[in-house]
Structures are given as structure tokens and as C-alpha cells.
C-alpha positions as CSV (number, residue, x, y, z in Angstrom):
1,M,118.7,108.3,80.4
2,A,115.8,106.7,82.3
3,A,112.5,108.7,82.5
4,K,112.0,110.7,85.7
5,F,109.1,112.6,87.2
6,L,109.7,116.4,86.7
7,C,113.2,115.5,85.4
8,C,114.7,114.4,88.7
9,L,112.2,112.6,90.9
10,P,111.5,108.9,91.0
11,L,108.8,107.6,88.8
12,R,107.0,105.9,91.7
13,F,106.8,109.2,93.5
14,G,105.4,110.8,90.4
15,V,102.7,108.1,90.0
16,I,101.8,108.5,93.7
17,V,101.5,112.3,93.4
18,I,99.6,112.2,90.1
19,S,97.1,109.6,91.2
20,F,96.5,111.3,94.6
21,L,96.0,114.7,93.0
22,Q,93.7,113.2,90.4
23,F,91.6,111.4,93.0
24,F,91.4,114.5,95.2
25,F,90.6,117.2,92.6
26,S,88.5,115.1,90.3
27,G,86.5,113.8,93.3
28,A,86.0,117.3,94.7
29,L,84.9,118.7,91.3
30,A,82.6,115.7,90.7
31,G,81.1,116.1,94.1
32,L,80.5,119.8,93.5
33,L,78.8,119.2,90.2
34,W,76.5,116.4,91.6
35,W,75.6,118.5,94.6
36,A,74.7,121.5,92.5
37,L,72.6,119.4,90.1
38,I,70.8,117.6,93.0
39,H,70.2,120.8,94.9
40,A,68.8,122.5,91.8
41,S,66.5,119.5,91.1
42,Q,65.2,119.5,94.7
43,Q,64.4,123.1,94.5
44,G,62.4,122.5,91.3
45,D,64.2,125.3,89.6
46,L,67.3,124.8,87.5
47,G,67.9,128.5,87.3
48,P,69.7,129.5,84.1
49,L,70.4,125.9,83.2
50,T,68.8,124.7,79.9
51,Q,68.4,121.1,79.0
52,S,71.6,121.0,77.0
53,A,73.5,122.6,79.9
54,K,72.1,120.1,82.3
55,T,73.2,117.2,80.0
56,T,76.6,118.8,79.9
57,V,76.8,118.9,83.7
58,I,75.8,115.3,83.9
59,V,78.4,114.1,81.4
60,V,81.2,116.2,82.9
61,G,80.3,115.0,86.4
62,A,80.3,111.4,85.3
63,V,83.7,111.8,83.6
64,Y,85.3,113.4,86.7
65,T,83.7,110.7,88.9
66,A,85.4,108.0,86.8
67,A,88.6,110.0,86.9
68,A,88.5,110.0,90.7
69,L,88.0,106.2,90.9
70,V,90.9,105.7,88.4
71,G,93.1,107.9,90.6
72,L,92.3,105.9,93.6
73,L,93.2,102.7,91.8
74,G,96.6,104.1,90.6
75,F,97.4,105.4,94.1
76,L,96.9,101.9,95.5
77,G,99.0,100.4,92.7
78,A,101.9,102.7,93.3
79,I,101.9,102.2,97.1
80,L,101.7,98.4,96.8
81,R,103.9,98.1,93.7
82,K,101.3,96.2,92.0
83,N,102.0,96.3,88.2
84,G,98.5,95.0,87.4
85,F,96.9,98.0,89.2
86,V,99.4,100.4,87.5
87,K,98.6,99.0,84.1
88,T,94.9,99.2,84.7
89,F,95.4,102.7,85.9
90,Y,97.3,103.6,82.7
91,I,94.6,102.1,80.5
92,L,91.8,103.9,82.3
93,L,93.8,107.1,82.4
94,C,94.0,107.0,78.7
95,V,90.3,106.4,78.4
96,V,89.6,109.3,80.7
97,L,92.0,111.5,78.7
98,S,90.1,110.7,75.5
99,L,86.8,111.4,77.3
100,E,88.2,114.7,78.6
101,V,89.3,115.7,75.1
102,G,85.8,114.9,73.7
103,S,83.9,116.7,76.4
104,S,86.3,119.7,76.2
105,I,85.7,119.9,72.4
106,W,81.9,119.7,73.0
107,Y,82.2,122.4,75.7
108,L,84.1,124.7,73.4
109,I,81.6,124.3,70.6
110,T,78.7,125.0,73.0
111,F,80.6,128.0,74.4
112,Y,81.3,129.6,71.0
113,R,77.8,128.8,69.7
114,T,76.3,130.5,72.7
115,R,78.8,133.3,72.6
116,G,77.9,134.1,69.0
117,Q,74.1,134.3,69.6
118,T,72.2,137.4,70.1
119,L,69.6,137.8,72.8
120,D,66.7,137.3,70.4
121,E,68.3,134.3,68.8
122,C,68.9,132.7,72.2
123,I,65.3,133.3,73.4
124,N,63.9,132.3,70.0
125,G,60.3,133.2,71.0
126,S,60.4,131.1,74.2
127,T,58.4,132.2,77.2
128,D,60.2,130.0,79.6
129,S,61.6,132.1,82.5
130,N,64.7,129.9,82.9
131,R,65.4,130.2,79.2
132,I,65.1,133.9,79.3
133,A,67.3,134.2,82.4
134,F,69.9,132.1,80.7
135,C,69.9,134.2,77.6
136,N,70.1,137.4,79.6
137,S,73.3,136.1,81.2
138,I,74.9,135.6,77.8
139,D,76.7,138.9,78.2
140,A,78.8,137.2,81.0
141,Y,80.0,134.6,78.5
142,K,80.9,137.3,76.0
143,R,83.1,139.0,78.6
144,I,85.2,135.9,79.2
145,P,88.5,136.3,77.3
146,Q,88.9,133.6,74.6
147,G,92.5,132.9,75.7
148,V,91.4,132.2,79.3
149,M,88.7,129.8,78.0
150,I,91.0,127.9,75.7
151,A,93.8,127.7,78.4
152,S,91.3,126.3,80.9
153,V,90.5,123.5,78.5
154,V,94.0,122.8,77.0
155,V,96.1,122.9,80.2
156,P,94.2,120.1,82.0
157,I,94.5,118.0,78.8
158,V,98.3,118.5,78.6
159,I,98.7,117.7,82.3
160,Q,96.6,114.5,81.8
161,A,98.7,113.5,78.8
162,Y,101.9,114.0,80.9
163,A,100.3,111.9,83.6
164,C,99.7,109.1,81.1
165,Y,103.3,109.2,80.0
166,I,104.7,109.0,83.6
167,V,102.4,106.1,84.5
168,Y,103.4,104.3,81.3
169,Q,107.1,104.7,82.1
170,Y,106.6,103.4,85.6
171,S,104.7,100.4,84.3
172,K,107.6,99.6,82.0
173,F,110.0,100.0,84.9
174,L,108.1,97.4,86.9
175,D,108.0,95.0,83.9
176,T,111.8,95.4,83.6
177,Q,112.3,94.7,87.3
178,K,110.2,91.6,87.1
179,A,112.0,90.3,84.0
180,E,115.4,90.9,85.6
181,R,114.4,88.9,88.7
182,R,113.1,86.1,86.5
183,R,116.4,86.1,84.6
184,M,118.4,86.0,87.7
185,S,116.4,83.1,89.2
186,S,116.6,81.1,86.0
187,S,120.4,81.6,85.6
188,F,121.2,80.3,89.1
189,I,122.0,76.5,88.9
190,P,122.1,74.8,92.3
191,P,124.8,72.2,92.9
192,S,123.9,68.7,91.9
193,G,125.5,67.0,94.9
194,P,125.4,67.7,98.6
195,A,127.1,70.8,100.0
196,Y,129.7,68.7,101.9
197,Q,131.3,65.5,100.6
198,P,131.0,62.6,103.1
199,V,134.2,61.2,104.5
200,M,134.5,57.4,104.9
201,A,134.7,56.6,108.6
202,Q,137.8,54.5,109.3
203,D,136.2,52.5,112.1
204,N,133.9,50.9,109.6
205,T,136.9,49.3,107.8
206,Y,139.6,48.7,110.5
207,P,139.2,47.6,114.1
208,F,139.4,50.4,116.6
209,A,142.4,48.7,118.2
210,Q,144.5,49.0,115.0
211,Q,143.7,52.7,114.8
212,Y,144.4,53.7,118.4
213,P,147.5,52.0,119.9
214,Y,146.7,52.8,123.5
215,T,143.7,50.5,123.6
216,D,145.8,47.3,124.1
217,A,146.1,45.6,127.5
218,S,149.7,46.8,128.2
219,H,148.6,50.4,128.2
220,T,145.5,50.1,130.4
221,F,145.1,52.1,133.5
222,G,146.6,50.4,136.6
223,R,148.9,48.1,134.7
224,Q,152.1,47.3,136.8
225,P,155.4,47.5,135.0
226,Q,157.5,44.3,134.7
227,R,161.0,44.6,136.3
228,S,164.0,42.7,134.9
229,V,167.6,42.6,135.9
230,G,170.2,42.6,133.3
231,G,173.2,44.5,131.9
232,N,174.3,47.3,134.1
233,G,171.1,48.0,136.0
234,I,167.5,47.4,136.6
235,S,165.1,48.4,133.8
236,D,161.3,48.5,133.8
237,K,159.8,46.5,131.0
238,V,156.5,47.7,130.1
């Protein structure tokens, strides 16, 4: 059975939906991250953000920006049925998936490392107000359930992997269609001769008078019949 999107929908529709949703949500999240970072930088106060957290925001924002651009490319490829765009979308989608896996692992490590620290270990003798404010908010991290945190990381990765599978299957479908059209065009053999066989014109071989008996002088228009008397009556001799 051929692959389908959500078990019953066409693959092309699935690629269009996936690429559009990826473009929309990844672009919105990337824009939000960049806006927050730029706004905090303009204010001259990063708030509770430490340098490592700022680096994390930059990396995650770059990843989601790339994901938005890849989604736009896949959307155009599905709309225009361009297999080159779809294949490029698939390759970049896999790259983004690997980056998301790496960034998610890094995020979980940072989360659990921060979660396990005490307030004194977090401050570590620092007098920076931003550092102290960040460490004071560590209790908020401790109150986040671990299941929710893991699900927020694993579920997007699973969805991204399924999107890679759908796009790959649609690319194979386009390749199969192209190969089938090429096979059909190569198996068609046009006739070697003309579509209609020419018929030899008789007037090129025989005089027209021999073909059409009413062209002689005796059958011309206005010819008077010759009368003769004989036998039992008068007969017209033509």
C-alpha cells in the first residue's frame, strides 16, 4: 500500500501542510526569540539571562530561522510540483532535525544542571545582579514537572521525523511519475512512413479521354443527332 499522509490523505497535501506549518510556527518562534534578544540588548539589561542562556537563545533562534526558510522552500516545491525543491526541502529538513536533536539535548543538559544546583552554588560568590536574579528564579525551574519538560522536547522531534518521512515518500512518488513518463515516451515508436499512402493518379498514365467516355465529340453539348431511314421506321443515330 502506498504511503499516505495521516493514513488517508494525499502525500502532496501532507507536504503542503507540513511545510506551511513549519514555516509559520518556526518563523513566529524565531521572530519572538530575536525580538526578545534585541529588546533586552537595547535596554542594556538582559534580566535573568546569563551568558550561557544568551548563547542558547541565539543558537535556538538561528535553528528556527533556518527551519522557517526550509519550510518556505518545501511549500513552493509542493505547490509547483518541483522535485528538485522537494528533495532540497527533504535534505534541509533532515539537517534541521539533527540540529533540533542536538539543541534539545543541550537544552535538557542545561536544564537539569541548573535544576540540580542550590542557590549558593548558582551564585558562586558573584555580585552581578543579573546572576543573582537568575539564581533566585531557579525555584521556578524546580517546579516544572520533568514529564512536561521531556515531552516538550521529544514531541517536536517526533513530529519533525514524521515530516521527514512524508516528504521523502512524496519525493519518491515524483521520481516514480517522472520515470513512468520517460518509459512511456521511449516505448512509443512513430510510424516510419506517412500516415496516408499516396494513390497514383490515373490521369498521369492514361489520357483523360480514355478514362471519361463523355469527353468525345459525339457527346458534346449541342450535337445534333443523325437521322437515318431503314427497316421499319426512322431511327436517330447518335
